[in-house]
PANU-326672 format. One line per 5 residues: number of its first residue (from 1); their letters; for each residue z, x negated, y negated of N, C-alpha, C. Coordinates in nm, 3 decimals, padded with zeros to 5 digits. Example, Ala and Ser with C-alpha at 12.3 -4.5 7.8 and 13.67 -1.06 7.14 Angstrom:
% residues 2
1> AS> 00.780 -01.319 00.569 00.780 -01.230 00.450 00.780 -01.320 00.330; 00.708 -01.285 00.225 00.714 -01.367 00.106 00.787 -01.290 -00.003
END
This chain:
% residues 174
1> MTEFG> 07.173 -06.750 00.930 07.053 -06.727 00.991 06.975 -06.855 00.940; 06.876 -06.881 01.024 06.780 -07.011 00.950 06.685 -06.961 00.848; 06.631 -07.059 00.803 06.547 -07.043 00.689 06.430 -06.956 00.733; 06.366 -06.990 00.859 06.275 -06.914 00.906 06.289 -06.785 00.930; 06.427 -06.741 00.980 06.463 -06.610 01.020 06.451 -06.521 00.883
6> NAIRY> 06.509 -06.597 00.756 06.509 -06.523 00.636 06.383 -06.493 00.587; 06.298 -06.607 00.634 06.139 -06.572 00.569 06.066 -06.449 00.651; 06.106 -06.417 00.757 06.035 -06.329 00.841 06.125 -06.188 00.818; 06.244 -06.193 00.801 06.315 -06.086 00.745 06.239 -06.028 00.600; 06.244 -06.104 00.516 06.160 -06.099 00.388 06.019 -06.054 00.399
11> LGVCF> 05.966 -06.094 00.482 05.805 -06.047 00.514 05.816 -05.911 00.550; 05.900 -05.880 00.653 05.904 -05.752 00.712 05.952 -05.638 00.616; 06.038 -05.677 00.530 06.096 -05.576 00.408 05.984 -05.568 00.311; 05.891 -05.674 00.292 05.784 -05.651 00.190 05.669 -05.556 00.252; 05.665 -05.590 00.385 05.576 -05.517 00.446 05.610 -05.356 00.474
16> ALVVL> 05.730 -05.335 00.478 05.784 -05.209 00.512 05.773 -05.140 00.366; 05.801 -05.188 00.246 05.792 -05.146 00.112 05.635 -05.101 00.094; 05.523 -05.201 00.112 05.400 -05.168 00.101 05.345 -05.050 00.164; 05.391 -05.055 00.304 05.353 -04.915 00.369 05.418 -04.789 00.327; 05.514 -04.806 00.273 05.585 -04.681 00.238 05.560 -04.628 00.093
21> LTPVA> 05.532 -04.720 -00.008 05.504 -04.690 -00.124 05.335 -04.687 -00.135; 05.258 -04.704 -00.062 05.116 -04.679 -00.080 05.072 -04.547 -00.053; 05.025 -04.480 -00.166 04.996 -04.336 -00.142 04.882 -04.321 -00.043; 04.920 -04.224 00.026 04.817 -04.185 00.149 04.747 -04.078 00.092; 04.617 -04.071 00.110 04.515 -03.968 00.062 04.514 -03.884 00.174
26> TLAVQ> 04.580 -03.758 00.176 04.593 -03.674 00.257 04.506 -03.552 00.231; 04.421 -03.508 00.336 04.343 -03.376 00.320 04.431 -03.266 00.384; 04.418 -03.144 00.317 04.484 -03.055 00.379 04.418 -02.969 00.491; 04.294 -03.023 00.530 04.203 -02.947 00.640 04.318 -02.998 00.772; 04.319 -02.888 00.837 04.371 -02.869 00.966 04.303 -02.920 01.080
31> PDEVL> 04.340 -02.965 01.209 04.254 -02.998 01.295 04.164 -02.890 01.361; 04.237 -02.771 01.344 04.165 -02.664 01.419 04.061 -02.611 01.299; 04.042 -02.668 01.188 03.954 -02.631 01.103 03.806 -02.709 01.122; 03.843 -02.835 01.170 03.722 -02.927 01.191 03.601 -02.889 01.263; 03.480 -02.883 01.215 03.380 -02.840 01.305 03.343 -02.960 01.394
36> SDTAL> 03.286 -02.920 01.515 03.250 -03.039 01.617 03.120 -03.094 01.543; 03.041 -03.041 01.489 02.897 -03.115 01.441 02.959 -03.174 01.311; 02.923 -03.300 01.315 02.963 -03.396 01.207 02.883 -03.381 01.106; 02.728 -03.331 01.119 02.674 -03.290 00.990 02.720 -03.196 00.912; 02.746 -03.081 00.985 02.812 -02.963 00.922 02.962 -02.984 00.861
41> EKRAR> 03.040 -03.064 00.950 03.166 -03.093 00.885 03.137 -03.179 00.739; 03.059 -03.259 00.736 03.038 -03.333 00.629 03.005 -03.239 00.516; 02.892 -03.168 00.542 02.875 -03.057 00.442 02.958 -02.969 00.385; 03.043 -02.934 00.481 03.177 -02.839 00.443 03.278 -02.914 00.367; 03.288 -03.076 00.387 03.388 -03.137 00.321 03.320 -03.134 00.170
46> ALSAG> 03.188 -03.157 00.162 03.153 -03.162 00.011 03.140 -03.049 -00.069; 03.115 -02.943 00.014 03.135 -02.815 -00.051 03.276 -02.767 -00.094; 03.373 -02.815 -00.006 03.514 -02.780 -00.050 03.577 -02.870 -00.142; 03.523 -02.983 -00.152 03.581 -03.075 -00.267 03.527 -03.010 -00.414; 03.419 -02.921 -00.430 03.357 -02.886 -00.553 03.421 -02.724 -00.569
51> LRCVV> 03.506 -02.695 -00.464 03.562 -02.545 -00.496 03.718 -02.547 -00.508; 03.758 -02.494 -00.639 03.904 -02.487 -00.672 03.978 -02.400 -00.599; 04.093 -02.436 -00.566 04.195 -02.342 -00.514 04.259 -02.276 -00.608; 04.237 -02.136 -00.600 04.277 -02.026 -00.700 04.436 -02.018 -00.714; 04.503 -02.082 -00.612 04.646 -02.069 -00.612 04.697 -02.200 -00.710
56> CQNQS> 04.623 -02.307 -00.647 04.682 -02.436 -00.705 04.620 -02.463 -00.848; 04.513 -02.405 -00.865 04.444 -02.398 -00.977 04.364 -02.530 -01.015; 04.427 -02.649 -00.996 04.342 -02.756 -01.058 04.351 -02.851 -00.925; 04.295 -02.791 -00.793 04.289 -02.898 -00.682 04.204 -02.813 -00.613; 04.117 -02.888 -00.534 03.983 -02.857 -00.461 04.076 -02.797 -00.343
61> IDDSD> 03.992 -02.692 -00.256 04.048 -02.620 -00.158 04.047 -02.720 -00.042; 03.982 -02.836 -00.047 03.998 -02.943 00.043 04.126 -03.035 00.052; 04.175 -03.022 -00.075 04.326 -03.094 -00.100 04.467 -02.983 -00.102; 04.416 -02.884 -00.090 04.548 -02.777 -00.104 04.590 -02.740 00.029; 04.730 -02.699 00.042 04.782 -02.660 00.145 04.801 -02.500 00.131
66> APLAR> 04.769 -02.418 00.020 04.770 -02.281 00.003 04.719 -02.225 00.116; 04.768 -02.104 00.161 04.692 -02.028 00.267 04.561 -01.980 00.240; 04.543 -01.933 00.086 04.407 -01.914 00.043 04.309 -02.015 00.064; 04.350 -02.136 00.018 04.244 -02.248 00.025 04.227 -02.258 00.183; 04.298 -02.254 00.271 04.252 -02.257 00.410 04.168 -02.152 00.447
71> DLRLL> 04.185 -02.006 00.411 04.076 -01.899 00.439 03.955 -01.922 00.383; 03.942 -02.009 00.231 03.828 -02.028 00.180 03.759 -02.138 00.253; 03.833 -02.258 00.315 03.759 -02.341 00.385 03.703 -02.290 00.519; 03.795 -02.199 00.580 03.733 -02.124 00.693 03.597 -02.058 00.667; 03.591 -01.996 00.547 03.480 -01.909 00.508 03.378 -02.004 00.492
76> VRERL> 03.381 -02.117 00.435 03.260 -02.215 00.403 03.223 -02.262 00.537; 03.323 -02.289 00.623 03.275 -02.344 00.753 03.187 -02.230 00.847; 03.227 -02.116 00.820 03.165 -01.996 00.895 03.041 -01.966 00.856; 03.032 -01.980 00.722 02.868 -01.961 00.647 02.785 -02.067 00.701; 02.836 -02.200 00.708 02.764 -02.305 00.759 02.712 -02.280 00.873
81> VAGES> 02.815 -02.253 00.992 02.755 -02.220 01.123 02.683 -02.120 01.130; 02.681 -02.040 01.021 02.595 -01.899 01.040 02.445 -01.965 01.014; 02.434 -02.093 00.944 02.296 -02.110 00.906 02.250 -02.108 00.765; 02.360 -02.070 00.680 02.339 -02.075 00.529 02.332 -02.197 00.471; 02.241 -02.209 00.360 02.251 -02.328 00.268 02.370 -02.348 00.203
86> DEQVI> 02.366 -02.458 00.141 02.465 -02.507 00.053 02.482 -02.401 -00.082; 02.378 -02.385 -00.117 02.370 -02.288 -00.238 02.405 -02.139 -00.215; 02.373 -02.092 -00.085 02.431 -01.958 -00.040 02.547 -01.959 -00.011; 02.618 -02.065 00.042 02.774 -02.067 00.078 02.823 -02.050 -00.082; 02.794 -02.147 -00.170 02.864 -02.130 -00.298 02.834 -02.012 -00.364
91> KTVVD> 02.724 -01.934 -00.354 02.704 -01.824 -00.409 02.790 -01.708 -00.335; 02.823 -01.701 -00.219 02.914 -01.623 -00.139 03.032 -01.632 -00.199; 03.105 -01.749 -00.229 03.244 -01.778 -00.259 03.229 -01.738 -00.417; 03.148 -01.764 -00.503 03.148 -01.729 -00.635 03.146 -01.591 -00.656; 03.060 -01.510 -00.581 03.027 -01.365 -00.581 03.184 -01.303 -00.530
96> RYGEY> 03.235 -01.372 -00.454 03.371 -01.307 -00.395 03.483 -01.339 -00.489; 03.475 -01.453 -00.558 03.612 -01.490 -00.622 03.573 -01.521 -00.787; 03.465 -01.522 -00.826 03.409 -01.556 -00.951 03.380 -01.700 -01.000; 03.334 -01.724 -01.101 03.294 -01.875 -01.137 03.413 -01.958 -01.143; 03.529 -01.908 -01.163 03.660 -01.990 -01.180 03.684 -02.086 -01.072
101> VLLKP> 03.612 -02.023 -00.941 03.635 -02.119 -00.828 03.570 -02.241 -00.830; 03.488 -02.242 -00.913 03.393 -02.379 -00.931 03.487 -02.498 -01.009; 03.498 -02.594 -00.951 03.580 -02.702 -01.022 03.479 -02.759 -01.141; 03.341 -02.762 -01.122 03.268 -02.801 -01.221 03.171 -02.659 -01.276; 03.216 -02.602 -01.373 03.154 -02.504 -01.426 03.004 -02.506 -01.441
106> RFGMH> 02.934 -02.384 -01.414 02.790 -02.384 -01.461 02.772 -02.373 -01.595; 02.639 -02.440 -01.653 02.609 -02.379 -01.778 02.539 -02.256 -01.793; 02.556 -02.168 -01.874 02.507 -02.020 -01.898 02.557 -01.974 -02.027; 02.512 -01.858 -02.031 02.554 -01.783 -02.182 02.684 -01.775 -02.177; 02.756 -01.737 -02.077 02.905 -01.712 -02.078 02.993 -01.837 -02.078
111> TAVLW> 02.941 -01.941 -02.056 03.018 -02.067 -02.070 02.955 -02.166 -02.173; 02.872 -02.129 -02.242 02.795 -02.189 -02.349 02.904 -02.265 -02.449; 03.002 -02.176 -02.489 03.092 -02.210 -02.587 03.181 -02.326 -02.522; 03.218 -02.350 -02.396 03.270 -02.427 -02.345 03.218 -02.569 -02.324; 03.091 -02.558 -02.313 03.003 -02.680 -02.303 02.974 -02.734 -02.437
116> LLPFI> 02.933 -02.650 -02.546 02.887 -02.684 -02.661 02.999 -02.706 -02.775; 03.116 -02.647 -02.767 03.208 -02.663 -02.872 03.251 -02.812 -02.902; 03.272 -02.896 -02.822 03.293 -03.038 -02.839 03.199 -03.090 -02.954; 03.048 -03.048 -02.928 02.941 -03.107 -02.999 02.975 -03.037 -03.150; 02.974 -02.917 -03.168 02.994 -02.836 -03.279 03.088 -02.881 -03.350
121> VLGFA> 03.213 -02.924 -03.299 03.321 -02.961 -03.380 03.290 -03.112 -03.410; 03.239 -03.188 -03.347 03.189 -03.328 -03.386 03.101 -03.326 -03.501; 02.995 -03.234 -03.487 02.907 -03.201 -03.589 02.957 -03.159 -03.730; 03.068 -03.089 -03.735 03.143 -03.060 -03.857 03.235 -03.168 -03.899; 03.276 -03.247 -03.812 03.355 -03.356 -03.848 03.269 -03.452 -03.917
126> VLIMF> 03.138 -03.496 -03.879 03.051 -03.571 -03.931 02.997 -03.538 -04.070; 02.973 -03.375 -04.076 02.936 -03.321 -04.201 03.050 -03.343 -04.329; 03.162 -03.300 -04.277 03.277 -03.310 -04.373 03.292 -03.461 -04.426; 03.286 -03.561 -04.330 03.281 -03.686 -04.366 03.169 -03.733 -04.469; 03.054 -03.681 -04.434 02.945 -03.716 -04.498 02.962 -03.650 -04.653
131> QRRRR> 03.003 -03.525 -04.671 03.044 -03.474 -04.802 03.108 -03.531 -04.879; 03.230 -03.554 -04.794 03.340 -03.626 -04.884 03.311 -03.761 -04.955; 03.230 -03.841 -04.844 03.175 -03.973 -04.899 03.073 -03.967 -05.024; 02.998 -03.856 -05.016 02.916 -03.843 -05.121 02.977 -03.801 -05.239; 03.068 -03.723 -05.238 03.146 -03.650 -05.374 03.212 -03.768 -05.422
136> KPALG> 03.265 -03.869 -05.348 03.359 -03.972 -05.397 03.278 -04.062 -05.500; 03.322 -04.076 -05.613 03.246 -04.162 -05.718 03.252 -04.313 -05.671; 03.165 -04.398 -05.720 03.160 -04.514 -05.695 03.284 -04.594 -05.728; 03.342 -04.690 -05.639 03.463 -04.745 -05.678 03.476 -04.830 -05.774; 03.565 -04.810 -05.881 03.584 -04.913 -06.007 03.487 -04.845 -06.083
141> RTVTL> 03.404 -04.768 -06.081 03.313 -04.720 -06.206 03.352 -04.612 -06.283; 03.444 -04.525 -06.249 03.490 -04.444 -06.333 03.616 -04.443 -06.408; 03.609 -04.426 -06.513 03.739 -04.438 -06.614 03.776 -04.314 -06.635; 03.888 -04.252 -06.625 03.953 -04.135 -06.691 04.034 -04.149 -06.805; 04.033 -04.089 -06.931 04.092 -04.109 -07.019 04.147 -03.968 -07.052
146> PAGTA> 04.275 -03.958 -07.108 04.339 -03.854 -07.156 04.262 -03.765 -07.244; 04.258 -03.634 -07.234 04.181 -03.566 -07.328 04.200 -03.606 -07.471; 04.086 -03.611 -07.584 04.101 -03.621 -07.698 04.110 -03.759 -07.740; 04.094 -03.872 -07.653 04.103 -04.013 -07.666 03.973 -04.078 -07.629; 03.919 -04.167 -07.714 03.813 -04.241 -07.680 03.840 -04.391 -07.715
151> LTVEE> 03.738 -04.480 -07.634 03.753 -04.591 -07.635 03.679 -04.670 -07.792; 03.745 -04.765 -07.820 03.678 -04.824 -07.938 03.565 -04.909 -07.890; 03.480 -04.960 -07.982 03.362 -05.053 -07.940 03.405 -05.162 -07.869; 03.525 -05.233 -07.937 03.571 -05.359 -07.857 03.628 -05.329 -07.734; 03.690 -05.210 -07.695 03.760 -05.185 -07.557 03.624 -05.167 -07.467
156> EGRLS> 03.534 -05.091 -07.517 03.411 -05.043 -07.418 03.342 -05.181 -07.365; 03.327 -05.260 -07.499 03.259 -05.382 -07.458 03.336 -05.465 -07.348; 03.499 -05.488 -07.361 03.551 -05.555 -07.278 03.566 -05.487 -07.144; 03.556 -05.361 -07.133 03.555 -05.281 -07.008 03.420 -05.312 -06.938; 03.315 -05.302 -07.006 03.195 -05.357 -06.961 03.163 -05.468 -06.889
161> QLLDV> 03.245 -05.580 -06.958 03.260 -05.721 -06.926 03.334 -05.742 -06.818; 03.431 -05.674 -06.787 03.506 -05.660 -06.675 03.458 -05.605 -06.537; 03.368 -05.510 -06.571 03.301 -05.441 -06.467 03.187 -05.515 -06.402; 03.116 -05.596 -06.517 03.026 -05.695 -06.463 03.088 -05.799 -06.377; 03.203 -05.861 -06.422 03.269 -05.970 -06.358 03.324 -05.929 -06.229
166> NEENP> 03.369 -05.801 -06.193 03.394 -05.769 -06.071 03.287 -05.754 -05.988; 03.170 -05.693 -06.026 03.058 -05.713 -05.937 03.011 -05.817 -05.903; 03.019 -05.923 -06.007 02.970 -06.064 -05.937 03.079 -06.129 -05.845; 03.198 -06.121 -05.874 03.300 -06.164 -05.785 03.395 -06.060 -05.750; 03.351 -05.966 -05.623 03.444 -05.873 -05.599 03.554 -05.912 -05.522
171> VSKE> 03.675 -05.865 -05.552 03.805 -05.918 -05.503 03.849 -05.830 -05.385; 03.859 -05.916 -05.284 03.909 -05.850 -05.166 04.030 -05.820 -05.137; 04.055 -05.690 -05.095 04.190 -05.608 -05.085 04.243 -05.620 -04.995; 04.252 -05.757 -04.900 04.325 -05.765 -04.768 04.466 -05.803 -04.787
END
């Protein structure tokens, strides 16, 4: 085979690999679920993206192939066609399935711990670090002697001299 033919074959294989290995974002919405009104369909997709599939748990109903997700998608579209607002549709779904169905939980008294716990833990960590740092004696200033021993006057003088020298010329501990 010629050099040109090899190059064409190589490009064809590369193209096939790119096409086969590129992830395709597929939505589980079936053609029979799609609304003819594009504005309503856009609203339905936006609402469906924020609702959790109760079967799949961490997937929106827009992405899930589960039969219950299909039923929820149809319910959302049915309510939109009936003229309900987005808030009314969400309220209907939450009333029927609970707040767990929301991918982004609302802030309320029953979810306060969920939202505030990270800040509480962070606050305690900062408090503990501050208290430990405060209790820690100044570096190089504390000398602990065994019980019943004392420094002589010469030793105290030498120690004071060493501490003063170390403050003037701090030693890097790298």
